[in-house]
N, C-alpha and C positions, 0 to 999 in steps of 0.2 A: 805918751803923747798920742793923740788921736790923728790917724792918717786918713780920715774920711774926707771925701771931696764933696763940694756942693754941686747942685744940679747944673750950674753954669760951667763947671769944669769937666763934665762928663764927656766921654768920647763919642764920636759919631762912627758910623759903619766904615767910612773911608779911613779914619784914623786907626782903626783896629789892625789893618794890614801892615802898618808901619811899627806896630808895637811888639812884634815877635822878638826882635833882638833885645829890647829893653826888658821884656818879660823873662827871657832866659837869664839875663844878668840878675834880675830880681830873685829868681829861684836860687841861683848860685850864692847869693848873699846869705841865705838862711842855712847856717851850718848844721843846726839840729835837724831841720827838715830835710836837707840834702842827704845827711848821713842815714837817717831812718828810712826815708822814702827811697833813696838810692839803693840801700841794702835790700829792702823788700822787693823793689822793682827788679833788681838784678837777680835776686833769688827766684822770683816767680817767672820772669820772662826768660831768663837764661841768656844764651848768646843773642845779642840784639842784631848781629849781622845777618841772621837768617830771615829777618823781616825786610821787605822792600818798601813798605808803606806804614806810616803810623796807625792807619786804620786797622791793620792786622793786630797790632797790640791792643787797640781799643776793643776789637772783637775778642781777643784772648781774655781781656778783663771782664767781658760780659756787658760792655757799655755800648754795644751796637744798638741802633734804633730799629725796632721792628714794629709792624702793625699787627695787632691781634684781632683777627676777624674770623667769623665762622658763619657760613651760609649767607643769610641776608643781613646779619649783624655786622656793622663796621665798628671796629674797636679803635681806641686811641693809640697813637704811637707811644711805645714804651721802650725801656732798655731790655735787652734780651735776657740778662742774668744767666746766660750760658757762658761759663768761663770760670776763671779763677776768682773765687770769692774773696780771698785775702788781698789780691791785687786790686780788685774793684773797691773794697773797703778802704785800702790804703790811699788810692787815688781820690776817693770821695773825701776822706779826712784831710788829705793834703790840700784839696780845693777849698775846704772850709777854712783852714788855717791861712791859706793865701788870700782868700777873700777878706778875712778879718784883719790881716796885718800888712797886706801889700797894696798900696794905692793903685798900682797898674792893674792887678787882677780884680780889685774892687771895681774899677772903672769898667772892665769887661763884664763883670757880673751885673752891674747897674745898667749897662747898655742892653744886655739880653732881657733884663726885667722890664725896662722902660721904653723899648723901641716902639715906634708907631705901628709898624706892620708886624704882626705875630709876636707880641710880647710873651715871654716865657714865665711860667710860675717859678716859685723859689727853688724847689727841688730840681726842676728842669734846667734852670740857669746854673745851679751848682754842678750838675752833671756836664753841662756844656763847658764850664770852666775846667772840670776834671779832664775832659777830652782835649781841651787846649793845652793843659799841662802835659798830657801824654805826648802830644805833638812836639812840644818844646823839649821834653825829656828825650824823645827820639832823636832830635837834631843835636842835642848836647852830648848824649852818650854816643 
């Protein structure tokens, strides 16, 4: 069954704030995703109690946004890739699965891709969804 939404059903920026609880329930519905991603996340992160903010886990995974610039050259914002490669790969792959099979995460992805101000490219939007998944995993775990 296709879970894709039409453009009239897409979320607005204000609606995204109210979707956190629904998204966390949607993640927990996926037994295979929960077991694999949960195992890798716990193995790579370790004791989650040592983190005070989900951005610390995002940084540990190497998904922190940095600007690459040198002298007069101003670079584009990119992910740092300084961190645990396996955790970064797992979060990216889980974001791909969530975007393809979960209507709530697909709406978040489409919002980032199609918003009026500063729309993101495909890879950037997937990384944004992966970071959202990290925030939800932090709250759930």
